[in-house]
C-alpha positions as CSV (number, residue, x, y, z in Angstrom):
1,M,-41.4,-153.6,118.0
2,T,-38.8,-152.0,120.2
3,D,-37.0,-155.2,121.2
4,G,-33.3,-154.7,121.0
5,I,-33.4,-150.9,120.8
6,N,-32.1,-149.1,123.9
7,Q,-34.4,-146.1,123.9
8,K,-32.8,-144.6,127.0
9,G,-29.4,-144.9,125.4
10,A,-30.6,-143.3,122.2
11,L,-32.2,-140.4,124.1
12,A,-28.9,-139.9,126.1
13,E,-27.0,-139.6,122.8
14,L,-29.5,-137.0,121.6
15,V,-29.5,-134.9,124.8
16,G,-25.7,-135.1,125.2
17,S,-25.0,-134.0,121.6
18,L,-27.6,-131.3,121.9
19,A,-26.1,-129.9,125.1
20,V,-22.5,-129.9,123.8
21,T,-23.4,-128.3,120.5
22,L,-25.7,-125.7,122.1
23,L,-23.3,-124.7,124.9
24,V,-19.9,-124.9,123.2
25,F,-19.7,-125.6,119.5
26,G,-21.9,-123.0,118.0
27,E,-20.2,-120.1,116.3
28,T,-21.9,-117.6,118.7
29,G,-20.6,-116.9,122.1
30,W,-17.1,-118.5,122.0
31,D,-13.8,-117.5,120.5
32,H,-13.1,-120.9,118.8
33,G,-9.7,-122.5,119.2
34,T,-9.0,-120.8,122.5
35,A,-8.2,-122.4,125.8
36,A,-11.6,-121.2,127.2
37,Q,-13.5,-122.9,124.4
38,A,-11.5,-126.1,124.7
39,G,-12.0,-126.1,128.4
40,A,-15.7,-125.5,128.1
41,A,-16.0,-128.4,125.6
42,G,-14.1,-130.7,127.9
43,V,-16.3,-129.8,130.9
44,A,-19.5,-130.1,129.0
45,L,-18.5,-133.5,127.6
46,A,-17.4,-134.8,131.0
47,I,-20.7,-133.8,132.6
48,M,-22.7,-135.4,129.8
49,W,-20.6,-138.6,130.0
50,M,-21.0,-138.8,133.8
51,T,-24.7,-138.0,133.6
52,F,-25.4,-140.6,130.9
53,K,-23.2,-143.5,131.9
54,G,-21.9,-145.4,128.8
55,S,-23.0,-142.7,126.3
56,E,-20.6,-141.9,123.5
57,I,-21.9,-138.5,122.4
58,L,-18.9,-138.1,119.9
59,P,-19.6,-139.8,116.6
60,I,-15.9,-140.9,116.3
61,L,-16.5,-143.0,119.4
62,T,-19.7,-144.5,117.9
63,I,-18.0,-145.3,114.6
64,G,-15.0,-146.8,116.4
65,N,-17.2,-149.1,118.6
66,M,-19.2,-150.2,115.5
67,A,-16.1,-150.8,113.4
68,S,-14.4,-152.9,116.1
69,G,-17.5,-155.0,116.7
70,R,-18.2,-153.8,120.3
71,T,-21.5,-152.2,119.2
72,D,-23.9,-153.8,116.8
73,W,-24.7,-151.8,113.6
74,Q,-28.3,-151.3,114.5
75,T,-27.4,-149.7,117.9
76,G,-24.5,-147.8,116.4
77,A,-26.5,-146.4,113.5
78,L,-29.3,-145.3,115.9
79,N,-26.8,-143.6,118.3
80,F,-25.1,-141.8,115.4
81,C,-28.5,-140.6,114.0
82,M,-29.5,-139.4,117.5
83,Q,-26.2,-137.5,117.9
84,V,-26.8,-135.8,114.6
85,L,-30.4,-135.0,115.5
86,G,-29.3,-133.5,118.8
87,A,-26.7,-131.4,117.0
88,L,-29.3,-130.4,114.4
89,I,-31.8,-129.2,117.0
90,A,-29.1,-127.2,118.8
91,S,-27.9,-125.8,115.6
92,G,-31.4,-124.7,114.7
93,V,-31.6,-122.8,118.0
94,L,-28.2,-121.2,117.4
95,F,-29.1,-120.3,113.9
96,W,-32.3,-118.6,115.1
97,Q,-30.3,-116.7,117.7
98,A,-27.6,-115.8,115.2
99,S,-30.2,-114.6,112.6
100,Q,-31.3,-112.0,115.1
101,A,-27.7,-110.7,115.2
102,D,-26.8,-111.4,111.6
103,G,-24.3,-114.0,112.6
104,S,-23.5,-117.6,111.7
105,V,-23.5,-120.9,113.5
106,F,-21.6,-123.0,111.0
107,S,-17.9,-123.8,110.9
108,A,-16.7,-126.4,108.4
109,G,-13.5,-126.9,110.3
110,E,-10.0,-127.4,108.8
111,E,-9.5,-128.5,105.3
112,L,-9.0,-132.3,105.2
113,G,-5.6,-132.5,103.7
114,A,-2.8,-135.0,104.6
115,T,-2.0,-133.2,107.9
116,G,-5.7,-132.9,108.8
117,A,-6.3,-136.6,108.1
118,V,-3.3,-137.7,110.2
119,T,-4.4,-135.4,113.0
120,A,-8.0,-136.8,112.9
121,L,-6.6,-140.4,112.8
122,L,-4.4,-139.8,115.8
123,G,-7.0,-137.8,117.6
124,G,-9.6,-140.5,117.3
125,F,-7.1,-143.1,118.4
126,L,-6.1,-141.2,121.5
127,M,-9.6,-140.1,122.4
128,M,-10.9,-143.7,122.2
129,T,-8.0,-145.0,124.2
130,V,-8.7,-142.6,127.1
131,W,-12.5,-143.0,126.9
132,D,-12.3,-146.8,126.7
133,R,-9.8,-147.2,129.6
134,L,-11.1,-144.5,132.0
135,G,-14.7,-144.3,131.0
136,G,-16.7,-141.1,130.4
137,G,-15.7,-138.9,133.3
138,W,-13.7,-135.8,134.1
139,E,-10.4,-137.5,132.9
140,S,-11.9,-138.1,129.4
141,G,-13.3,-134.6,129.4
142,A,-10.0,-133.1,130.3
143,F,-8.3,-135.0,127.6
144,A,-10.9,-134.0,125.1
145,A,-10.2,-130.3,126.0
146,I,-6.5,-130.9,125.3
147,L,-7.2,-132.5,121.9
148,I,-9.5,-129.6,121.0
149,L,-6.9,-127.0,122.0
150,A,-4.4,-128.9,119.9
151,G,-6.7,-128.5,116.9
152,V,-8.3,-132.0,116.7
153,T,-11.9,-131.8,115.4
154,L,-14.2,-133.8,117.8
155,A,-17.5,-132.1,117.1
156,S,-18.3,-133.6,113.7
157,A,-22.0,-133.9,114.6
158,S,-22.1,-130.3,115.5
159,S,-20.5,-129.3,112.2
160,L,-22.9,-131.5,110.3
161,G,-25.9,-130.1,112.1
162,G,-24.7,-126.5,111.4
163,M,-24.1,-127.4,107.7
164,I,-27.7,-128.7,107.3
165,V,-29.3,-125.8,109.1
166,E,-27.4,-123.2,107.1
167,S,-27.7,-125.2,103.8
168,G,-23.9,-125.3,103.4
169,W,-24.1,-128.1,100.8
170,T,-20.8,-127.7,99.2
171,Q,-18.4,-130.5,98.2
172,D,-15.6,-129.0,100.4
173,N,-17.9,-129.0,103.5
174,F,-18.9,-132.6,102.9
175,V,-15.3,-133.7,102.5
176,N,-14.1,-131.8,105.5
177,I,-16.8,-133.0,107.9
178,L,-17.5,-136.5,106.8
179,G,-13.9,-137.2,106.0
180,T,-12.8,-136.1,109.4
181,L,-15.6,-138.1,110.9
182,I,-14.6,-141.3,109.1
183,V,-10.9,-140.9,109.6
184,G,-11.4,-140.2,113.3
185,G,-13.6,-143.2,113.6
186,I,-11.0,-145.4,112.0
187,G,-8.5,-144.1,114.5
188,S,-10.8,-144.9,117.4
189,A,-11.5,-148.4,116.0
190,G,-7.8,-149.0,115.8
191,A,-7.4,-148.0,119.5
192,L,-10.0,-150.7,120.4
193,M,-8.3,-153.3,118.2
194,L,-4.9,-152.6,119.8
195,S,-6.2,-152.3,123.3
196,D,-5.3,-155.8,124.3
197,E,-1.8,-155.4,123.0
198,L,-1.2,-152.0,124.6
199,F,-2.5,-152.8,128.1
200,E,-2.2,-155.7,130.5
201,E,-5.3,-157.5,131.6
202,E,-6.6,-156.1,134.9
């Protein structure tokens, strides 16, 4: 019944997404868009990637691996669902904390216009290039921090979890979150497809 399903890998995606959402991407506790928040996100991602070797944690990496054929659809879909579940659990905790202080945990991110789409596409491409070539380690975490500081949305699972918890079911929220997720995933898939052309065999 569980043949072909990597339960440890799925659990790693859940815990990694939960940790990054809970510690960094909630609306409480951080001044978003600052160097401190970006740095904290990079450190949290690096630690989770190093703790759970081979984990993706970011949905754009999962989508890119599925679209390029490196991950089968069953595994990729399970990883994606576990990432969203982890973010949903963390968002629930943050929502409960915020309700005690009359705050909010949900941020829909930037409007997905032409500029946002290009930024997400390039961000996904660059993030996957670094993650694929260097693995999940401090280098990938540091690069993630740079992308976040530059305004690239990487925490789509966190935004999706926050939207569900706060019942932010508007068309704009769906377009912003899912659109950024898909475009970023296309960019990361493109990085994998061009990998052999960009880099010499080692």
